[in-house]
N, C-alpha and C positions, 0 to 999 in steps of 0.2 A: 067631653074633650075627645077630639078625634085622634085615633091612633095613627101614627105615621109608619108606613111600611116601605122599607128600602129594598129594592130588588138588585141583587148583585148580578152584573152581566155574566153571561154563560162563560165567556173566555176567562174571567177572573175566578169563576168557580172551578174551572178545570185546571188552572195553573196557580201555584202558590205565589205569594209575593216574591219579587226578584230582588228585593233590597239586600237580602242576605248574600245573594250571589255577587253583588257589588262589593260586599265586605270581603268575601273570599278572593275575588279578583284583585282587590287591593293588597291583600296579604301575599298572594302569589306574585304580584309585581314587586313587593318588597324583597321577597326571597330571590327572585330572578335577578334583580339589580344587585343584591348582596353577593350573589355568585359572580356576577360580572365584576364587581368591585374586588373580589378575591383574586380573580385572574389578573386584573390590572395591577393590583398590589404586588403579586408575584412577579409579573413582568418587569415592573419598575425596580423591584428589589434585586433582580438578576440582570439589570441592564449592563453590568460590567462582568458578568460571569461568562467565561470562555465556553463556547459550545452550547449555551442555553438556547432552547427553542421556545418562542413565546406561545402562551396559551390564548385561545380565543373563545369567547362566549357568544353563542347564537340564541336568539329568542324565537320561540314557536308558539303560535296561538293555540289555545285549547277551546274547542267549540262544543257547546251543549246543544243538542238538537232541539229546535223550536219549530212549531208549525208556522209556515209563512202566512202573514196577514192576520195572525191571531192577536196581535197587539201586545204580546208579552215577550220579553227578551231576558234570558238568563246569561249573565256574564260567565264565560268559561275561564278567563284569566290567561296566564302565560306560563310557559315552561322554558327553563334554561338548559342548554346543553353545551358542554365544553369540549374543545379539541386542542390537542398539542400539535402545532404545525411543524412537524419534524422535517418535512421535505424542504422547508425554507433554509436558505444558507446565509450565514453571516459573513461579514468582510474578513479577509485574511489579514492577520497582524504579524509582522516580522518580529522575530526574536533572535537571540544570540546562541540558543541551544540547538545543536544539530538534531537532537531527538525530540524537539517540540514538533509534533506532527499534526497536520490538518489534511483535509480532503478538498480539492478544488473541483467541485461538481458533485455528481451523484455518487453514492456509496458511503460506507462506514468502515471504521477500523474494527477488527475483531479483538475483543478484550475479554478478560475474566477477572475474578477477584483473587487477591493474594490469599484470602482465607481459604478459598477452595483448593489452592495449591498445597496448603498445609494439611488439608483433610486427608485422612487415611484412605478414604474411598477412591480418591483420584478422579471423581466425577466433577468435571469442570463445567459450569454453566456457560452457555454461549451468550455473550453480551456484545453490544455494539456501541460505538461512540464516534462522533465526527471529528474529534480533536483530543489531544492529550499532551501534557508535558511530562515526558518519560525520563527517568534517571535510573542508573543502576544502583541496586542495593548492595548489601554486604556479600551476597551470593552471586552478584552479577546479573540478577534478574531485572529487566527493564520494566519499571512500573511508575505510576504517578504517586504523588503524596497521599492521595485518597485511597491507594491500594489497588488500583486497576493495573493489571498485567497485560502487556501487549503480546498478542499471539501472531505467529507467522509460520510459514513453511521453511524448514531448515534446508540449507544447500548441502550437496555432497562435497567431498574433499576437493574436487576440481572446480567448485563454484557453480555447478549446474544444479537446477532445481528439479527434483524428480516429479513424476506425475502423481498428483493426489486427487482424491474425489472432491467434487465441487459442491456437493449438497449435504455434506456432513462435516463435523469437526475433526474427523480422522486425518491425521497428518499435521494438524496445527499444534505448535509447541510454544511454550513461553520463550520469549527472546532472552537469551543469556549471553552477555558480553563480558568476558574476563579481561579486565584492564591490563593484567600482567601476562597475557598470552603472547606467545611468539609463533611465528609461522615462516615457512620457506616455500619457495615456488620452484619445483624442479623444471629443468630445461626440457622442452619437448620439440621445439622447432628451432632450426638454425639456417640462416641464409649465408652462403659463402660466395663472395664475389672477389676473384683473384685473377690478376693478369700475369701470365707466364711469358718469359722472354722468347721471342721468335727466333733468335740466333745467338751464337756464342755461349750457350748454356752447356756446361759440362758437369757441374757438381750438383748434388741434391739440394733442393731449396726447402728449408724447414719453415713450418708455421704452426704456432700453438694457439688454441682458442679455449678459453675457460667455459665450463658449463657447471650446472648445479644439480646435485643428486637428490634422491628422494628425501634425505634427511637434512637437506640444506648445505651439505658439504661442497666445497669448491674442488672440482676435478678439472682435468685438462685433456683435450683431444690434441695429440701431437701428430701433425700431418707432415708428410714429406712428398715433394714433387721431384721425381728423378727422370732426367732426360734419357731417352733410349736412342739406340743407333739409328733407327728409322726416323726420317724427317717428320717433324710435327707430332711426335709420339712421346708420351710421358707415362710413367707409372705413379699412380696416386695411392699412397699408403696412409692409413689412419690407425693410430694406436690410442688406447685408453689408459690413462694413468690409474684409474680405479681398478684396473685389471693387471697392474704391474707391467704396463706397456704391451699388452697382448694386442695383436692386430685384429681390429673389428671390421676392417674393410680395406680391400685393395683392388684397384681397377686400372685398366689400360685406357688412357685418354688419347684420342686422335683428333687433331684439329684440321680444319679446312684451310687450304692455301689458295682457293680460287678467288677470282676478282669479286664475284657476287657475295660470297659468304666468308671471306677471309678472316681467320682468327676465331671462328666459332667452332663448337664441338661437332665432329662428324660421327663419332661413336664413343660409347662408354661400355667396356666389357670387363667382367670380373676376371681376376687372375686365379691361378691355382691356390693361392693363399687366402682367397676371399672366403669368409665363413658363409655357411649356408644361411639363407635368409637376408643377407646384406645385399639387397637387390637395388637396381637402378630402374626406376619407373617414372616416366613422364617428368624427367628433370630432378627427381628426388631420390636420395639414398636413404635406405632404411637401416639404421645402425643401432645395435643392441649395446647399451653401455652398462657399467657397474656390475660386471660379472653376469650379465644376461638378465638381471632383474629389470622388469619393465619400469619405465619412468612415467609416473602418473598415468598408468594404464596402457602404455605403448612405448616403442623405441623413439629415439631422437630422429626426426626427419630433417635431413640436411639437403637443402636445395642448392644444386650446383649449376642449374640451367638446362634447358631442353636442347635437343639437337638443332643447330642453326640459330640458336638464341644468342643475342649479343649481351644478355645479362647472365651473371654467374661466372663460370670459368671461361677465360679467353686467352688467346696467344697472339699478342700484338707487340710490335716494336721490340726493344731489347731490355726492358726493365721488368723486374719482379715486384709487383705491387698488389697488396691486398686492397682492393678498391672499395669494397663494402662488405662488412661482416656484422650481421645482426642476429640476435637470439632472444628468446624469452627466458623466464626464470630469474630467480634472485636468491641470495643467501638468506639465512634465518634473520628475521627482524622483529622488533618489538612493536606492539600496537601503539599507534599514535593518535588515531581518530576514527570515528565511525560516522557515516553520513547515510541519508536516505534519499534516493533519487525519485524521479517522477513515476517510475514503473513499480515503486514499492520495494526495490532491492535495498537491503541494508548492507553496505559495503565497508569493509575494514581497510584502513591504510596503515602500512608499517613503515618504519624509519628507513628501510632499504628502498622505498619507492614501490614496493609490491602492494597490489590491491587484491582483495578477495571478497566475493559475495558470500555473506553468511546466512542471510534469510531473505525471503520474499514475503512482503505483507500483501495478502489479497484484500480486495474490497468486497464487503458484504452488501448485497442488494436484495430488496424484497419488492413485490409488486405494489404494495401500498404502504409507504413509510409512515404515513400518519396513523396507521392502524397498529403500530408497534406499542408495546407496553412501556411506559416511561418509568424509569427507576432513578435512584439517587445518583448524584455525580454525573449528570448528563449522559446516562447510559440507557439502553433500550433492549428489549427482548422481543422475540417473535411471538405473535399471537395469531389466532384464527383470522382476525380481520386484516392482518398485514400480509398473510400468505407465507409460503416457505422461502427460506433464504437460499442464495446462490453465491458462491465465491468466484469473483472475477479477477483476472489480472488487471491491474490498474490501467485505465485507458481503453480497455476492451469493452465491447457491448455498450451499455448505457452509462458506464461508470466514468468518473473523472480521473484526475491524477493525484498522486500522493505528494505532499509538499512538506519538506523538512524546513527547519528554522522558521516555523510559522504556527500560529494558533488561530482558530476560528472564533471571531467575536460573537457576542450575543445578537440575536435577531430582533431584540426589543428596540422599537423606535420611541424614545422617551417623549418626544413632542406629540406623537400620535396617541400615546397612552394617556398623557395629561389631558388631551382633548376628550378622549373617551371618559376620563374621570369626571370632567365637568358635566358631560351629558348624563353619566350615570347618577351623579349627585342630584341633578335636576329631576331625573325620572324617579329616583327614590323619594324625593320630597313630594312630587306629585302624587305618588301612590299613597304616601302617608296622609296627604290632604284628602284623598278619596276615603280613607278609613275614618278620618276625623269627621268628614261630612256625613258618612253613613251613621256614625255614632250619634251625631246631632239629630238626624232624621229619626232614628230609632227612639231617641229621647222624646222627640215631638210626638211620636206615636204613643208612647207611654203616657204622656201628659194628657192625651185626649180623654182618657178614662177618669181623670180627676174631676 
């Protein structure tokens, strides 16, 4: 009997059978599609979660080097990578809560955790979120139900925001709003428009105007216009009720009688009774009130009009008439509401009509938002992939605006996710079929020996 000799081709002697690589590729396909299924499931589950950013799965082929033309191919399979698409923005949804806050455009709100505020170390982690429903707790701290505390720059007493560093958390504080707080607004500016009679004036003409002191107290500037013997000349005396009627300003007023500028001021000169510092400059009197104590950082500036100006003090016809008197300031009032504007300013309104800026919310931006580390409750932290953060005034640079009475919706498109779900199911079934086929082929190989 002749012996049969089978010669294995050189290519097959150099390379192992590739059927096992098909099995590995099928398993890799199952794992990759299982990962995609997980992201789809997460996206659909959070389709109604405010501020949720959908996750995306990308597939990448894995190639095992083969010699071209060798007649042998080893399947490398597939690898899955996931990305949180943080830079995508959801639709803004209107609410009835003034401190429901969202960002229209690029940028995020600076937040931290309530737990970190209670920690003795005082080290607050820098976190970011694109939206939040904030409410005051028992201590007045503005935070969400999940324990996220809103951070902002505090305003000074006059409502101005100091200069803070933009690349650190220094200066950021938890927003605290005391619902029982009261506040007053001292008077700093007053505009006095009065017409004095041009003839038949013999007696002093009194005028009183209310102003508000540093402590919200109501005080009065008692003014007297006294006609002098010289034509078109008056003595203007100002007394302060907070100083028991002390003269805080006295001036000689002279009015023009010419055709061109009749009735306007010609000169304003201090008398011997005028206190030092109560000057007249460019239409404005500088008056120290309340015993010389500065009002909100300075004296009351009373505008009476420039030389030759028809606004302010005039001398026309024969009637004494306060034509227009305006001033700032208000008495002490109780807090009635708090709102957030497009620039991120948190403004308090009091029942006296007075408003005051309490905080400014900066917007946090990083070069690569998708590189941020995703945390619970739709919050994020800086990572090496995201780059360093910078704090912008809302609307400046690349950032958008801050929107109150609004929440940002989820970026999940349910219809798109369901479409991806069908494709993933088909792909998973196909990879399972590959594994089944490889198993049957291996079984056939085993049966050859029987």
